[in-house]
C-alpha positions in Angstrom: 50.6 3.0 122.7 52.5 5.4 120.5 51.1 8.4 118.8 52.5 9.7 115.6 55.0 8.1 113.2 57.2 5.3 114.4 60.9 6.0 114.9 61.8 3.5 112.1 60.2 5.7 109.4 57.0 3.9 108.4 54.9 5.1 105.6 55.6 8.8 106.3 59.4 8.5 105.3 58.9 8.3 101.5 56.3 11.1 101.7 58.8 13.5 103.4 61.4 12.7 100.7 59.0 13.5 98.0 58.0 16.8 99.6 61.6 17.9 100.0 62.3 17.2 96.4 59.1 19.0 95.3 60.2 22.1 97.5 63.6 22.0 96.0 62.3 21.8 92.4 59.9 24.7 93.1 62.7 26.7 94.6 65.0 26.0 91.6 62.1 26.8 89.1 61.5 30.0 91.1 65.0 31.1 90.9 65.2 30.3 87.1 62.0 32.4 86.5 63.7 35.4 88.3 66.8 35.0 86.5 65.0 34.8 83.1 63.0 38.0 83.9 66.2 39.8 84.7 67.9 38.5 81.6 65.0 39.6 79.5 64.9 43.1 81.2 68.6 43.5 80.6 68.7 42.3 76.9 66.0 44.2 75.3 68.2 45.8 72.6 67.3 45.1 69.0 69.9 43.3 66.8 70.1 41.9 63.4 70.6 38.1 63.2 71.7 36.3 60.0 71.7 32.7 59.3 72.5 31.3 55.9 69.9 33.1 53.8 67.7 34.3 56.7 67.9 37.8 58.1 65.7 39.0 60.9 65.7 41.9 63.3 64.8 41.0 66.8 65.6 41.6 70.4 68.7 39.7 71.9 66.6 37.7 74.3 64.4 36.4 71.6 67.4 35.3 69.6 68.8 33.5 72.6 65.5 31.8 73.4 65.2 30.5 69.9 68.8 29.2 70.0 68.1 27.6 73.3 64.9 25.8 72.0 66.6 24.7 68.8 69.5 23.3 70.7 67.4 21.4 73.1 65.3 19.9 70.2 68.6 19.0 68.5 69.8 17.3 71.7 66.6 15.4 72.2 66.7 14.2 68.5 70.4 13.0 68.9 69.6 11.2 72.2 66.6 9.5 70.6 68.7 8.4 67.6 71.5 7.2 70.0 69.1 5.2 72.1 67.4 3.7 69.0 70.9 2.6 67.7 71.9 1.0 70.9 68.5 -0.8 71.3 68.9 -2.2 67.7 72.5 -3.4 68.3 71.3 -5.1 71.6 68.5 -7.0 69.6 70.8 -8.1 66.9 
């Protein structure tokens, strides 16, 4: 009579993999948050940003954050269009 998980893995094996991935994701997220706080603390200077006809005075980190968000949205839109195009070609 064996007590505990079987040496072959059993039902506990996938669970251990999920826990390791969750721990790794939490660690990476924690490091990203710390780096973001350091970046914000070091880039508090006020700058004037100009784009086409828009001019705004803001902090450096705010400008970088807006740029990051706009870039991510543009990337998602391009990927969605690319996927849609491939799907339509596959159906035709």
